[in-house]
N, C-alpha and C positions, 0 to 999 in steps of 0.2 A: 343527198342532192335533191331528190324529189321532194322530200319533206321540207327542205329549206326554201324551195322555189314554187311549190304548188300554190294554187289559189287559196288565199287566206284573208281573214278579216283583220288580222294583226292587232295593233294597239287598240282600235276601236272596239273590237270584240272583247278584248281583255278588260277594257274599261266598263263595257256593258255587263260583263260577267261579274265584275267587282260590285257594281251597283245592285245587280240582281241578288247576289249572295248577301250583300249587306242588308237589303230590305227584308230578306227571308230571316236573317239572324235577328234583326230588329223586331220583327213580328213575333218570333219565338221568345225573345227576352220579355216583350210586353205581356205575352200570355203567362209567362212564368211569374212576373211581378203581379199580375192580376190575381192569380191563384194564391200567392203568398199573402197579398193584402186582404183577400176575402177571408182567408183562414185567420189572419192576425186580427181582423176586426170583430171577431166573435166576442160577445159580452161574457165576462166572468167577474167574480168578486175578488180576484187576487189583487192585492195592493201593489203599487209601483214603489219599490224600495231599492236602495243601493245606488251605485254611481251611474248606472245605465237607466235610471228611472225616467229621466226626461226623454231619452231616445225611444224607450218602449212606449211612452205616452204619445210621442209624435207618430210612431208606426201605427198605434191603435187608432189615432185620429184619421190617418190616411186611409185606414181600412174601413172607416164608417161608410164611405161611398166609393168602392173600388173602381167603378166605371169612370167617375169624374177624375179620380186620381190618376188612373192609367191614361186617360185622354190627355191630361196635362203633361204627364211624363212623355207620352208619345209625340205630342206636338214639339216639345223642346228637343227630344232625341232626333226626330226626323229633320228638323231644321239644322241641328248640329251635324248630322250625318251628310246632308246635302252639301253643306259648306265644305266639309272635309272631302267628300266624294268627288267634287269638281276637280280636285287636284289630280285625279286619275286620268283626266283628259288632257293634262298639260303635256306638251311635246318637248322632247329633249334630243339633241343631236346624238346620232348613233352611227355605228360602223356600217349598218345595213342602209341607212339613209344616204350615206356617201358612197356606197358600193365598194368600200375598201380603199377609196382614194382619200388622201389627206390634204390635197391642194386642188383648187379650181382656179383656172386662169383664163383671161381673155386678152386679146391684143387688138389694137386699133388698125394695124396693118397685117396683111396675111403673112404667114410663115410657110415656106415651101419645102422644109426638110422634115424627115421622119426622126423624131427625138428618141425613138426606140432602136434605131440602127446605130452601129458604131460610127459610120461615116457622118451621119447627121449630128451626133453628139460632139464629134470632133470639130465639125464645121461651126457649130454654134458655141460650144463651151470651151473649145481649144484646150488649154492646159488644165481646165477645171472639169473636164468630162468625167473624171472619176467620181464626182459627187453623185452621179446617177447610177453608179454601179449597184446592181441588185434592186433597182427601182424600175418603174414604168412611167412613160409619159405619152398619152394618146392625144394626138392632134385631131380635131374634128372640124368638119365643114360648118360654116356659120352664116346664116342669112339674118341680118338684123331685122327687128320688128318690135311689136309691142311686148312689154313685159306682162306675161299672163300669170304671174305668180300672185300670192296673197298680198304682196306689197302694193299691188295696183288695185285701187278700189273701183276702177271702171271696167266694164266689159271690154275684152280684147277682141278686135275684129281682124287683126293681122299679126298673130303671134310670131315670135322669132322661130326659126327652123334650124335644127342641128342635124347634120348628116353624119351617121355613125360609120366608121370605117370597118372593113372586114376583120382587121386585126383586133379591134375593140370587141366585136361580137364573139370571135373565137376565144378571146381571153376568158370568157365566163363558161366555156365548156368544161374546164377543169373543176373537179369536185372540191378541191381544197381551197380555191380562191374565195375571198369575200364577195358576196353578191348583193345586188339591190333587193329590197323587199317588194314583192308584187302583190297588188290588191286583187287583181283578176286578169286572166288572159284567155285567149282563144286556143291555147295549146291543146292538142288532141293526142299526139304521140309522145313517147317517153323523151325523145331528144328535145322537143320543144318545151316540155315541162321542166326539164333540167335547165335549159337555157332559152327562155322565151324570146330573147333578142333575135333568134333565128326567124321569128314570125315576120320580121321586117322584110325578109326576102321571099315570103310566101307568094305563090302564084296560083292558089287554089281557086280563086274567083276568076274563072276564064271569061265570064260574061261581064266583068266589071273592070273598068279601067282606073279604079280608085287606088290610091297609094297607101300601103300599110303604115300605120303610125302608132307610136307609143306615147302616152301622155301621163303626167303625174295626176293622181286622183284629184287633188285640190284644184289643179288647172282645169280638169275636165268638168268638175261639178260647179265651180264658182266663177271661173274667169271666162269661159267660152259661152257664146250664145248662138243656138241653144246648148244646154248642158249635154255633155257627151258621156257615153258609156261604151263598154266593150261590145263590138258588133254594130255600132252605129256609124253613120257616115257624116262627115263634115264638109261643107263647101265654103272655102275661104278664097278671097281675092288677093293675088300677088301679081304685081306688075301688069295690072289691067286685064288679068285673065283669071278665070275661076278654076281653082284646083280642088279636086275631090279627094278627101282622105278617109280611110277606113280604120277605125280604132281597133287594134288587135291586142292591146294590153294597157293596164293601168298600174303605174308605180305608186307606192305608198310613202308619202312624206320623204321625198328624195331631194337630193341637191340639184336635180335636173328640173325642178318645178319651174313652170313658166315658159316651157319650150315645147315645140312639136319635134319628136324624134323619129327620123326616117333613115333608111339605108343610104350609104354614100352614092350608090348607083342611081337611086331615084333622085337624090339631091342634085347630082350632076345633070340629070335629064331635065329637071325642073328649072334649075338656075345655072345654066351653062356659063353665065358671065361671072359667077363667083368662083374664084380660084384660091388655092392654098387653104391654110388652117388658121382659124382665129379663136377657137374654143378648145381648152385643154383640161384633161383630167389626169392628175399626176399622183402616182403612188411612190412616195419617197422611200429610200432605204431607211431602216429603223433608226430613229433619233436624228435624222438629217433633214427634216422638213424645212427648217429655217434656212439651212445652208443651200438647199436646192432652190428655194424661192429667191434668195438673194442672187445666186449665180445666174438663174434664168432672167430675172429682171434686169440684171446688169448687162448681160450679153445681148438681150433683145430689147434694150431700151429704145432703140430707134423705131421698133415696131409697136411701141406702147404696150409692152407686155406687163400685165399686172396679175399677180397671184395672191390669193387669199386662202386661209385655212378653211377646209370644208366644214368644220364644226362651227366656225364663225358665220359662214354663209347660211348654214341650217338654222342657227339661232335667229338670224335676221328674217328668214322665211317663216319661222314659227312665232315670231314676236307678236303678230296680229292676233292669232288665236289665243296665245298665252295672256295677252293684255286683256282681251275680253273676259277670259276666265278669272283673272285677278279682279276685274271690276265687279263681276257677278259675286265673287266671294266677299269682297268688301261690302257691297250692298247687303248681302245676306247676313253678314256678321253684324252690321248695324241694325238690321231688322230684328235679329235674335237678341241683341242687347236691349233694344227698346221693348221687345216683348217680355224680356226677363223683368225689367222694371215694372211693366204693367201687371205681370203675374204677381210680383212681390206686393204691389199695392193691393190687389184683390185679396191675397192671403192675409195681409194685415187686417183688412176689414173683416174677414171671416173670423180671425182670432178675436 
């Protein structure tokens, strides 16, 4: 549990380690090639005969000036490695990004029942209530606002706010459940390290009336102005009043990107006029994701209930970064191709 939820650099650290190890390996191979070419370029009187004569002649010619040959090889190898290495930064949907939930839903009108209770399921789903047996459906408070995800190219001045219920927070106390991946938190004790969502209820800052908030890393770094980090305060205006938030944790590449996440108690205090639940995270029974979505959308059609697969939502959130990477790779490949033709022309003149 501690290892899974402790502060980690996650995928970015892995990508950086991959590039670092790749450059070290590239340097080692270039040194090896330089030594072999230097030895192979020594003059002797042995004639080149047999089927490999032309290959040995080419190797001897490359060894005439090992430094120039290794520089040429290094430039081409570095360009190729960078083009391939960019793929390590591509983002793909993961179970950690979705927190173990397979459906994310919103409704245009509030829902006032608990879909995790037997009575609530019977009231909403009636004879189809069995479709959620073995699954979970958390309804969360929702204050509409700007989309602060990567899909919004503008700075967000009033991000949407989601109030997390107590049952949602306690769900992640169990060591066996799938958890969100955390980039960084203010957790100090073991309980908060196992489940950083409890930081939303922290009252350690007696001299500070700010509200603890969790934000996705991409939202904190790119969508808010100024950029936020763990331990910093944000002052945002809602309903003509300034609200001060204190960042206690950053999620990494999560399905909750684009929202400010606070406790339900603080949400009700800030926005008493907002009632019911309009944002839903659903963990369907195995193999029943489609049936659950159809049942809820059918029974809650009057509330404008719309459920989408969490993996599809993550792909949409990651599309901007992945598109940039694809563009850089395409331009890099074009440059490598043009450089290869230029190098071939030079070699032909040398021959």
